[in-house]
C-alpha positions in Angstrom: -51.5 17.4 1.6 -50.8 18.9 -1.8 -49.5 16.6 -4.5 -46.2 18.6 -4.5 -45.5 17.8 -0.9 -43.4 14.8 -0.2 -44.2 13.1 3.1 -41.7 11.1 5.2 -43.1 9.3 8.3 -40.8 8.6 11.2 -41.6 6.2 14.0 -39.8 6.8 17.3 -38.7 10.2 18.6 -35.5 9.2 20.4 -32.0 10.3 19.3 -32.1 8.6 15.9 -35.8 9.3 15.2 -35.5 13.0 16.0 -32.2 13.2 14.0 -33.8 11.6 10.9 -36.9 13.8 11.2 -34.7 16.9 11.4 -32.6 15.9 8.4 -35.7 15.1 6.4 -37.4 18.4 7.3 -34.2 20.4 6.5 -34.1 18.8 3.1 -37.6 19.9 2.2 -39.7 16.8 3.1 -42.9 17.2 5.1 -42.4 15.0 8.2 -44.8 13.4 10.6 -43.4 11.6 13.7 -45.3 8.9 15.7 -44.4 7.8 19.2 -46.2 6.0 22.0 -47.2 9.5 23.4 -47.6 12.7 21.4 -45.7 14.7 24.1 -42.5 12.6 23.4 -42.6 13.9 19.9 -43.3 17.5 21.1 -40.2 17.2 23.4 -38.0 15.9 20.5 -39.2 18.8 18.3 -38.4 21.3 21.0 -34.9 19.9 21.2 -34.6 20.2 17.4 -35.7 23.8 17.6 -33.1 24.5 20.3 -30.4 23.0 18.2 -31.4 25.1 15.2 -31.7 28.2 17.3 -28.1 27.7 18.4 -27.0 27.5 14.8 -28.9 30.7 14.0 -27.3 32.5 16.9 -23.8 31.4 15.6 -24.6 32.7 12.1 -24.4 29.2 10.7 -28.1 29.0 9.6 -30.5 31.7 8.3 -33.5 32.2 10.5 -36.0 31.6 7.6 -34.4 28.1 7.1 -34.8 27.3 10.7 -38.5 28.4 10.5 -39.1 26.5 7.3 -37.6 23.3 8.8 -39.8 23.6 12.0 -42.9 24.3 9.9 -42.5 21.0 8.1 -42.5 18.9 11.3 -45.8 17.7 12.8 -47.0 15.0 15.2 -48.7 11.9 13.7 -51.9 10.9 15.3 -51.7 7.2 14.2 -50.5 4.9 11.5 -53.2 6.2 9.2 -51.4 9.4 8.8 -48.8 7.5 6.7 -51.2 6.2 4.1 -49.7 8.3 1.3 -46.2 8.7 2.6 -43.3 8.4 0.2 -41.3 6.5 2.9 -41.8 5.6 6.6 -38.7 5.1 8.6 -38.8 3.2 11.9 -36.2 4.2 14.5 -37.3 2.5 17.8 -35.1 0.4 20.1 -33.4 -2.7 18.8 -36.3 -5.1 19.7 -37.3 -7.5 17.0 -40.8 -8.1 18.2 -41.5 -4.4 18.6 -40.2 -3.6 15.1 -42.3 -6.4 13.5 -45.5 -5.2 15.2 -44.9 -1.7 13.9 -44.5 -2.9 10.3 -47.5 -5.2 10.5 -49.6 -2.2 11.4 -48.0 0.0 8.7 -48.5 -2.8 6.1 -52.3 -2.5 6.6 -52.5 1.2 5.9 -49.8 2.3 3.5 -50.0 2.5 -0.3 -48.3 -0.1 -2.5 -45.8 2.7 -3.4 -44.8 3.6 0.1 -41.2 2.5 1.1 -41.0 0.9 4.5 -37.6 1.3 6.1 -36.0 0.2 9.4 -33.1 2.1 10.9 -31.8 -1.1 12.6 -28.1 -1.3 13.1 -27.9 -5.0 14.0 -31.1 -6.9 13.4 -31.9 -9.0 10.3 -33.9 -7.2 7.6 -35.4 -10.6 6.6 -36.6 -11.4 10.1 -38.2 -8.0 10.6 -40.0 -8.3 7.2 -41.4 -11.8 7.8 -45.1 -11.9 6.9 -45.4 -8.5 5.3 -47.6 -8.0 2.2 -45.3 -5.2 1.0 -42.0 -7.1 1.7 -40.8 -6.0 -1.8 -41.0 -2.4 -0.6 -39.2 -3.1 2.7 -35.5 -2.3 3.2 -32.9 -1.2 5.8 -32.0 2.5 6.0 -29.2 2.6 8.6 -28.4 6.2 9.4 -25.4 7.2 11.5 -25.5 9.3 14.7 -25.9 12.3 14.6 -28.2 11.8 11.7 -28.5 15.5 10.6 -24.7 15.7 10.3 -23.4 12.2 9.3 -23.4 11.8 5.5 -23.7 8.0 5.3 -26.8 5.8 5.0 -26.4 2.0 4.6 -29.2 0.8 2.3 -29.8 -2.8 3.2 -31.4 -5.2 0.7 -33.4 -8.0 2.3 -34.1 -11.3 0.4 -37.5 -9.9 -0.8 -36.5 -6.2 -1.3 -37.1 -5.3 -4.9 -34.4 -3.5 -7.0 -36.9 -0.7 -7.5 -37.2 -0.2 -3.7 -33.4 0.1 -3.6 -33.5 2.7 -6.4 -36.2 4.7 -4.6 -34.3 4.5 -1.3 -31.2 5.9 -3.1 -33.3 8.8 -4.5 -34.5 9.7 -1.0 -30.9 9.6 0.4 -29.9 11.9 -2.4 -32.6 14.4 -1.5 -31.5 14.2 2.1 -27.9 15.0 0.9 -26.7 11.7 2.2 -24.3 9.2 0.5 -26.1 5.8 0.2 -24.1 2.6 0.1 -25.8 -0.7 -0.9 -25.4 -3.9 1.1 -27.1 -7.2 1.2 -28.8 -8.2 4.5 -26.0 -9.7 6.7 -25.0 -9.3 10.4 -23.4 -5.9 11.0 -24.0 -4.8 7.4 -20.8 -3.2 6.2 -19.6 -0.8 8.9 -20.2 -2.5 12.2 -18.7 -5.7 10.7 -15.6 -4.3 9.0 -14.9 -2.1 12.0 -14.9 -5.1 14.5 -11.2 -6.0 14.0 -10.2 -2.3 14.7 -11.3 -3.0 18.3 -10.8 -6.7 18.6 -7.3 -6.8 17.2 -6.3 -3.9 19.5 -7.8 -5.8 22.5 -5.9 -8.9 21.5 -2.6 -7.0 21.3 -3.4 -5.7 24.8 -4.3 -9.2 26.1 -1.1 -10.8 24.8 1.1 -8.0 26.2 2.3 -6.7 22.8 1.6 -3.1 23.9 -0.2 -1.0 26.5 -3.3 1.1 25.7 -1.3 4.3 25.2 1.2 2.7 22.8 -1.5 1.0 20.7 -3.7 4.2 20.6 -0.6 6.2 19.6 0.3 3.8 16.8 -3.1 4.0 15.2 -3.1 7.8 15.4 0.5 8.5 14.4 1.1 5.7 11.9 -2.5 5.3 10.6 -3.7 8.9 10.8 -6.8 8.0 12.9 -8.2 10.9 15.0 -8.6 8.6 18.0 -7.0 5.3 18.9 -9.2 2.2 19.5 -9.2 2.5 23.4 -9.9 6.2 23.3 -12.8 5.5 20.9 -14.3 2.7 23.0 -14.3 5.0 26.0 -16.0 7.7 24.0 -18.7 5.3 22.5 -19.2 3.4 25.7 -17.5 0.1 26.3 -20.8 -1.6 27.0 -22.3 -0.3 23.6 -19.2 -1.4 21.8 -19.2 -4.9 23.4 -22.9 -5.3 22.6 -22.3 -4.8 18.9 -19.4 -7.3 18.9 -21.6 -9.9 20.7 -24.4 -9.4 18.3 -22.2 -9.8 15.2 -20.4 -12.8 16.8 -23.7 -14.6 17.7 -25.4 -13.8 14.3 -22.5 -15.3 12.4 -22.5 -18.5 14.5 -19.6 -17.5 16.8 -16.6 -17.5 14.5 -13.3 -17.2 16.3 -12.4 -13.9 14.7 -15.4 -12.1 16.2 -15.0 -13.5 19.7 -15.7 -10.8 22.3 -12.7 -9.8 24.5 -12.6 -10.9 28.1 -10.9 -7.6 29.0 -13.9 -5.7 27.7 -16.4 -8.0 29.4 -14.6 -7.5 32.8 -14.6 -3.7 32.5 -18.4 -3.8 31.7 -19.1 -6.1 34.7 -17.1 -3.7 36.9 -19.2 -0.7 35.6 -16.2 1.0 34.0 -17.9 2.0 30.7 -15.7 4.8 29.6 -16.3 8.6 29.7 -19.9 8.3 30.8 -18.8 6.6 34.1 -15.5 8.7 34.2 -13.5 5.5 33.9 -12.9 2.8 31.2 -9.6 2.0 29.6 -8.6 5.5 30.8 -9.5 7.5 34.0 -11.5 10.5 32.8 -11.9 12.2 36.2 -9.6 15.1 35.2 -9.1 16.9 31.8 -6.1 14.8 31.1 -7.1 11.1 30.8 -4.6 8.7 32.3 -4.5 4.9 31.6 -6.8 3.1 34.1 -6.1 -0.4 32.6 -2.7 -1.9 33.1 -1.9 -5.2 31.3 1.1 -7.4 31.6 3.7 -6.4 29.0 5.9 -8.8 27.0 9.6 -8.2 26.8 10.0 -6.9 23.2 13.6 -5.7 23.6 14.8 -8.3 21.1 12.2 -7.5 18.5 13.3 -6.9 14.9 11.3 -6.2 11.8 10.8 -8.9 9.2 11.3 -8.4 5.5 7.5 -8.4 5.0 7.1 -5.6 7.6 10.0 -3.6 6.1 8.3 -3.7 2.7 5.0 -2.6 4.3 6.7 0.2 6.2 8.5 1.4 3.1 5.2 1.7 1.2 3.6 3.8 3.9 6.8 5.8 4.3 7.1 5.1 8.0 10.0 3.5 9.9 9.9 -0.3 10.3 9.5 -0.1 14.1 7.1 -1.5 16.7 4.5 1.2 16.2 4.2 0.3 12.5 3.9 -3.4 13.4 1.1 -2.6 15.9 -0.7 -0.5 13.2 -0.2 -3.3 10.6 -1.7 -5.9 13.0 -4.9 -3.9 13.3 -5.1 -2.6 9.8 -4.5 -5.9 8.1 -7.3 -7.5 10.1 -9.6 -4.7 9.0 -8.5 -5.0 5.4 -9.1 -8.7 5.4 -12.7 -8.3 6.7 -13.3 -5.5 4.2 -12.2 -7.9 1.4 -14.5 -10.6 2.6 -17.4 -8.1 2.6 -16.4 -6.8 -0.9 -16.5 -10.4 -2.1 -19.9 -11.2 -0.7 -22.3 -8.4 0.2 -21.2 -5.0 -1.1 -19.0 -3.2 -3.7 -15.4 -2.4 -2.7 -16.1 1.3 -3.3 -19.0 1.1 -0.8 -16.8 -0.6 1.8 -14.4 2.3 1.6 -17.1 5.0 1.6 -18.8 3.4 4.7 -15.5 3.4 6.7 -14.7 6.9 5.7 -18.1 8.6 6.1 -19.6 6.4 8.8 -16.5 5.7 10.9 -14.1 8.6 10.2 -11.3 6.4 8.7 -8.7 8.7 7.1 -8.9 6.4 4.1 -11.0 3.3 3.3 -9.3 0.0 4.1 -9.4 -1.3 0.6 -7.9 1.9 -0.8 -5.2 1.7 1.9 -4.4 -1.8 0.7 -4.4 -0.8 -3.0 -2.0 2.1 -2.2 0.4 -0.2 -0.4 0.2 -3.0 -2.9 -1.8 -6.2 -2.5 1.3 -8.4 -2.9 2.9 -6.6 0.0 -0.4 -6.9 2.1 -0.7 -10.6 1.3 2.9 -11.4 2.3 2.5 -9.7 5.7 -1.0 -11.3 6.1 0.5 -14.7 5.5 3.2 -14.0 8.1 0.6 -12.9 10.7 -1.4 -16.0 9.9 1.5 -18.2 10.5 2.5 -16.4 13.7 -1.0 -16.6 15.0 -1.0 -20.4 14.7 -3.3 -20.3 11.6 -6.5 -18.8 13.1 -9.0 -17.1 10.8 -8.3 -13.4 11.6 -5.4 -13.4 9.1 -6.5 -16.2 6.8 -6.2 -14.2 3.6 -9.6 -13.4 2.0 -10.4 -15.1 -1.2 -10.7 -11.8 -3.1 -7.2 -10.7 -1.9 -5.6 -13.9 -3.1 -7.5 -13.7 -6.4 -6.3 -10.2 -7.2 -2.7 -11.0 -6.4 -2.8 -14.2 -8.5 -4.2 -12.1 -11.4 -1.4 -9.5 -11.0 -4.0 -6.9 -9.9 -1.9 -5.4 -7.2 -3.5 -2.0 -6.6 -2.4 1.4 -7.7 0.9 0.2 -9.2 -1.0 -2.1 -11.7 -4.0 0.3 -12.1 -6.3 -2.3 -10.7 -6.7 -4.0 -7.3 -9.8 -3.9 -5.1 -10.6 -0.7 -7.1 -9.7 0.7 -10.5 -6.9 3.3 -10.6 -6.7 5.0 -14.0 -3.2 6.0 -14.8 
């Protein structure tokens, strides 16, 4: 290997491993991929070639770029091939023992300058790194699927990860044309944690009869500007996959009430109704026009009237103070609150917003939404939801939200809130 070549090692050639290898090769890195059998890597590379050929055929990629990308991909014969790699990224299944063994082997052969990264989406960075000599060079690099397309990478700093490793990780992301966000090691990192209430709060609204799946999905789309509502999205992702992430975050935080998995979701998974992949989930997908397959008991809301706090919220988002706006507020405020807790403890407010926009297709990051509405308006409605819910922790206002309001930092109207807004 010439000194000008920059080598990235990838371990695992499944969906994520192959996607990361493709993204790295397309960005000019030399890539070697290792799997339990060389033919698994060859198969993954053939699929990459087919994807690139399709883009060439559509006129979206010059043929020489396709050829250059494929020329940079090769099969690793063993861990020794990674001795002088700039970075080795592990992307195998979410199995702590397996990941630990891989890094123990890598630890023996790589240079002291090689970055060791795991693409885990849910496991503790500290636990994977236990016992490593090069723990200061070990970090999380959580790519989003599909890796060649999605622009976000969560860079996760474990307790032993050096600041230099984080800087080097950021530099690799930049060459990959990805946007890195920095987060301290914590269950769910930024995205999977801040996104929990988007689903859980919608499920609670369904459970308590505040709305049916169509009404709740429509509220998030029409009032919130989301491309898909929560139930449409769970059917697309796979209800089993979505439930597993919730269970992991809930368990790893010591089972706090706000992350409690929904019994509705659990029943659907037990019945094998997993969403689009089984043709049935919250919706029936057996025809081109999905129809609701889950019917809950609806409350009588004919006497419902908006409160002053909801009217103030509705006015700021320029929507009518009606049920759809209330349903959207119930979900969005739970997301904003979790985002504020994360911004107070493990990540920068800006990175919370970037994660939700680039990793989860939010029309606007939750903390930017809050700043636009006004943090005083958000806090009033949050307190109201907190009282109505009997004081549980989903709407217990985050310390950072209360701090800003107390300081008169109310968002865009005061030029500072969770973020700075220069006038």
